[in-house]
C-alpha positions as CSV (number, residue, x, y, z in Angstrom):
1,M,3.2,21.4,-26.6
2,D,4.5,24.5,-25.1
3,K,3.3,24.2,-22.1
4,L,4.1,20.7,-21.1
5,R,7.9,22.3,-21.9
6,K,7.1,24.8,-19.8
7,F,5.6,22.5,-16.9
8,L,9.0,20.5,-17.0
9,N,11.5,23.0,-16.8
10,G,9.7,24.5,-14.0
11,D,8.9,27.9,-15.8
12,E,5.0,28.1,-15.2
13,T,4.9,31.3,-13.1
14,R,8.2,33.0,-13.8
15,D,6.7,36.5,-14.0
16,D,9.7,38.3,-12.2
17,D,13.7,39.9,-12.7
18,S,14.5,36.1,-12.2
19,T,15.1,35.8,-16.2
20,T,17.1,38.6,-16.9
21,G,20.7,38.7,-15.7
22,I,23.9,36.7,-16.2
23,V,23.1,33.2,-15.1
24,P,19.4,32.7,-16.4
25,G,21.7,33.6,-19.8
26,F,24.3,31.2,-19.6
27,I,21.9,28.5,-18.6
28,S,19.7,29.1,-21.8
29,E,22.6,29.5,-24.0
30,N,24.4,26.2,-22.7
31,S,21.1,23.8,-22.6
32,L,19.7,21.3,-24.5
33,S,17.1,21.9,-27.0
34,W,13.7,20.5,-26.3
35,S,14.3,17.8,-29.3
36,T,17.1,17.0,-27.9
37,R,16.5,16.9,-24.3
38,L,12.8,14.7,-25.5
39,K,15.5,12.2,-28.0
40,A,18.0,11.4,-25.4
41,F,14.9,10.9,-22.4
42,I,13.5,8.5,-24.7
43,I,16.5,6.9,-25.1
44,C,17.6,7.0,-21.6
45,F,14.2,5.0,-20.4
46,I,14.6,2.6,-23.5
47,L,17.8,1.8,-22.1
48,G,16.8,1.7,-18.5
49,I,14.4,-0.7,-19.5
50,F,16.1,-2.9,-22.0
51,V,18.6,-3.7,-19.1
52,S,16.1,-4.3,-16.4
53,F,14.5,-6.9,-19.1
54,L,18.1,-8.2,-19.4
55,G,17.9,-9.0,-15.3
56,S,15.1,-10.9,-16.4
57,L,16.5,-13.0,-19.1
58,S,19.2,-13.7,-16.6
59,L,17.1,-15.5,-14.5
60,F,16.0,-17.8,-17.5
61,I,19.3,-18.7,-18.1
62,G,20.5,-19.8,-15.0
63,K,22.0,-16.9,-13.3
64,P,21.9,-16.2,-9.7
65,L,19.4,-13.8,-8.6
66,A,22.1,-11.4,-7.8
67,H,22.9,-10.4,-11.5
68,F,18.6,-9.7,-12.1
69,A,18.8,-7.6,-9.0
70,L,21.8,-5.7,-10.2
71,F,20.3,-5.6,-13.3
72,Y,16.9,-5.0,-12.4
73,T,18.2,-2.0,-9.9
74,L,20.3,-0.6,-12.6
75,G,17.5,-0.1,-15.0
76,N,15.1,1.4,-12.7
77,I,18.1,3.8,-11.7
78,I,19.0,4.7,-15.6
79,S,14.9,4.9,-16.2
80,M,14.5,7.4,-13.0
81,L,17.5,9.6,-14.4
82,S,16.0,10.2,-17.8
83,T,13.5,12.2,-16.5
84,C,16.4,14.8,-16.0
85,F,16.3,15.1,-19.4
86,L,12.9,16.5,-19.7
87,M,13.4,18.7,-16.5
88,G,17.0,19.6,-16.1
89,P,18.7,17.9,-12.9
90,V,18.2,20.6,-10.5
91,N,14.2,20.6,-11.2
92,Q,14.4,17.1,-10.9
93,I,15.9,16.8,-7.7
94,K,13.7,19.8,-6.3
95,R,10.5,17.8,-7.4
96,M,11.8,14.7,-6.1
97,F,12.0,15.8,-2.4
98,A,9.0,18.1,-2.7
99,E,6.7,17.8,0.1
100,T,4.4,15.6,-1.2
101,R,6.6,13.0,-2.6
102,I,9.5,13.3,-0.5
103,I,8.3,9.7,1.3
104,A,8.0,8.2,-1.4
105,T,11.4,9.1,-2.7
106,V,13.1,8.3,0.2
107,M,11.4,4.6,0.2
108,V,12.4,4.1,-3.5
109,F,16.3,4.7,-2.5
110,V,15.7,2.9,0.5
111,M,14.6,-0.3,-1.2
112,I,17.3,0.0,-3.9
113,G,20.1,0.1,-1.2
114,L,18.8,-2.9,0.1
115,T,18.1,-4.6,-2.7
116,L,21.5,-4.7,-3.4
117,F,23.0,-5.2,-0.1
118,A,20.7,-8.2,0.1
119,A,21.6,-9.1,-3.5
120,L,25.7,-8.6,-3.4
121,W,26.6,-8.2,0.1
122,I,24.6,-10.6,2.3
123,K,23.6,-12.9,-0.8
124,K,20.4,-14.0,0.3
125,A,17.8,-14.6,-3.1
126,P,14.9,-14.6,-1.2
127,L,15.8,-11.5,1.0
128,A,16.6,-10.0,-2.6
129,L,13.6,-11.3,-3.9
130,L,11.5,-9.2,-1.3
131,F,13.4,-6.2,-1.7
132,I,13.0,-6.4,-5.4
133,I,9.0,-6.4,-5.2
134,L,9.1,-3.6,-2.5
135,Q,11.5,-1.3,-5.0
136,W,9.0,-1.9,-7.4
137,I,6.2,-0.7,-5.2
138,A,8.3,1.9,-3.9
139,M,8.9,3.3,-7.8
140,T,5.3,2.6,-8.7
141,W,3.9,4.9,-5.3
142,Y,7.0,7.5,-6.4
143,S,5.5,7.5,-9.7
144,L,2.1,7.7,-9.0
145,S,3.0,11.2,-7.1
146,Y,3.1,12.6,-10.6
147,I,-0.2,12.4,-11.6
148,P,-2.9,14.4,-10.4
149,Y,-5.2,12.4,-7.9
150,A,-3.1,9.3,-8.5
151,R,-2.5,7.9,-5.7
152,D,-5.7,8.9,-3.8
153,A,-7.4,7.1,-6.4
154,V,-5.0,4.1,-5.7
155,K,-5.7,4.7,-2.0
156,K,-9.8,4.7,-2.5
157,T,-9.6,1.0,-4.8
158,V,-7.0,-0.4,-2.0
159,T,-9.4,0.4,0.6
160,T,-12.6,-0.7,-1.4
161,C,-11.0,-4.1,-2.3
162,I,-10.3,-4.8,1.7
163,A,-12.8,-3.6,3.2
């Protein structure tokens, strides 16, 4: 568990003088404990899933697709923000925009923006549905970037299925 904690905090290779001084001491005294971070992550992640589920329910009770798109997108954002509790916001942003996943991150944000634009401003249900599907694909691809070799395995599988 300590190795996971160190990895998520980005502390796995800190052997230099960056752990001494005023700023690291201030951050360590004002940060959440590991158990609090884990609980906050779980609560925030479940809240994100619940909000997305509410969006799905809105389709069955006759609400317009705009409600679904709004709740689904908001749920995705909340779920994505939940990882800030594990890694911290600065580490999360650094990892989101790392060289290996910057394209996936940008695509997620673009699809979130386009989904909200199509559902709330243009009010075109088919276009909003298309962007919801693309948002799901972008979020899946982004999530796979955190699992070693997962994207390579998906690429190989799709190539094998198509060929």
